C-alpha positions as CSV (number, residue, x, y, z in Angstrom):
1,V,0.0,0.0,0.0
2,T,2.9,2.5,0.9
3,E,4.6,2.3,-2.4
4,I,1.2,2.5,-4.4
5,S,0.3,5.4,-2.7
6,N,3.6,7.4,-2.9
7,E,3.9,6.2,-7.1
8,Y,0.4,6.6,-7.5
9,F,-1.6,9.5,-5.7
10,N,-1.3,12.6,-3.9
11,I,-1.6,13.8,0.0
12,N,-4.0,16.2,1.2
13,K,-3.7,18.7,4.2
14,K,-6.0,16.4,5.8
15,G,-3.9,13.8,5.3
16,Y,-5.5,11.3,3.1
17,Y,-4.2,10.1,-0.3
18,Y,-6.4,10.9,-3.7
19,L,-6.1,10.3,-7.2
20,K,-8.3,11.8,-9.9
21,I,-8.7,10.0,-13.3
22,G,-11.4,12.2,-15.5
23,K,-14.4,12.5,-13.7
24,Y,-13.3,9.9,-10.9
25,K,-11.7,10.8,-7.5
26,I,-10.3,7.6,-5.4
27,I,-9.3,8.2,-2.3
28,L,-6.5,6.0,-0.2
29,L,-7.3,5.9,3.7
30,K,-5.3,4.4,6.0
31,K,-5.3,3.6,9.6
32,I,-9.0,4.4,9.9
33,S,-11.4,3.4,12.8
34,I,-14.3,1.0,12.3
35,E,-16.8,3.3,12.5
36,N,-15.4,6.2,10.1
37,L,-15.0,3.2,8.1
38,E,-18.7,2.5,8.3
39,I,-19.6,6.2,7.3
40,V,-17.1,6.4,4.2
41,T,-18.7,3.5,2.9
42,M,-22.3,4.2,3.3
43,N,-21.5,7.3,1.7
44,A,-19.6,5.8,-1.3
45,K,-20.7,4.8,-4.9
46,S,-18.2,2.5,-5.1
47,V,-15.8,0.5,-2.6
48,I,-12.5,-0.9,-3.8
49,T,-10.9,-3.6,-1.6
50,C,-8.7,-6.4,-0.9
51,H,-11.0,-8.5,0.6
52,G,-11.9,-8.5,4.4
53,P,-13.6,-6.6,6.6
54,L,-14.8,-4.0,4.7
55,S,-16.0,-6.2,1.8
56,L,-18.6,-7.4,4.2
57,I,-19.5,-3.5,5.4
58,S,-20.0,-2.9,1.8
59,G,-22.2,-5.4,1.0
60,S,-24.2,-4.5,4.2
61,F,-24.9,-1.1,2.9
62,N,-25.4,-2.0,-1.0
63,V,-22.8,0.0,-2.4
64,N,-20.8,-1.1,-5.5
65,L,-17.9,-3.4,-4.4
66,I,-15.2,-4.1,-6.5
67,D,-13.1,-6.5,-4.2
68,I,-9.8,-7.8,-5.1
69,I,-9.0,-11.6,-4.6
70,E,-6.3,-14.2,-4.5
71,K,-7.4,-16.6,-7.8
72,T,-6.4,-19.7,-5.9
73,Q,-8.6,-18.8,-2.9
74,E,-11.8,-18.0,-5.2
75,K,-14.1,-20.2,-3.4
76,W,-13.6,-19.8,-0.3
77,Y,-14.2,-15.8,-1.0
78,E,-17.4,-16.6,-2.4
79,R,-18.7,-18.5,1.0
80,H,-18.5,-14.7,2.3
81,T,-20.0,-13.2,-0.7
82,S,-22.3,-14.6,-2.4
83,H,-25.2,-12.7,-0.7
84,I,-23.6,-9.2,-1.8
85,M,-26.0,-7.8,-4.4
86,K,-23.3,-5.4,-6.1
87,Y,-20.2,-7.7,-6.2
88,N,-17.3,-7.4,-8.6
89,K,-14.2,-9.7,-8.5
90,L,-10.7,-8.9,-9.6
91,Y,-7.8,-10.8,-9.2
92,R,-5.0,-9.8,-7.7
93,L,-2.1,-8.4,-10.0
94,K,0.4,-5.3,-10.5
95,F,-1.1,-2.3,-9.5
96,S,-0.3,-0.8,-13.3
97,K,-2.7,-4.0,-14.9
98,L,-5.1,-4.1,-11.9
99,G,-5.6,-0.1,-11.8
100,K,-6.9,-0.5,-15.9
101,Q,-9.3,-3.4,-14.6
102,I,-10.4,-1.2,-11.8
103,I,-11.4,1.9,-14.0
104,L,-13.4,-0.5,-16.7
105,K,-15.5,-2.0,-13.4
106,L,-16.3,1.5,-12.5
107,K,-17.5,2.8,-15.9
C-alpha cells in the first residue's frame, strides 16, 4: 500500500491520499477507525478493497464493491460474498494492470 500510495496518489492537507482520473476521484485511507470506515462506506458510490471486513461492510450498505482477491482462494471468498448484490471480483495483479481493470469496472 505504501508503494502504491507514494507512486500513484497525492496527499491532501487532511492526510488522506487521492487520485483523480477523469471524472473519478479515488481516495486511499490508512489507519481509519471502524466507525469512520462505516460512514465513508455508506456514503460511497463504489468501494475497492482487498477482501476483508470492508468487503462485508460494503455488502451491508449495498454499495458497488470491487473486491480484489487471490484466484487460488476464489471458492473460499464465494462463501462469504455470495449474498452481496453489487459484487465484482478482480484477481490480484500488479497495480499497473489491475488499475486499468478497476477503471473498466467503474464505468
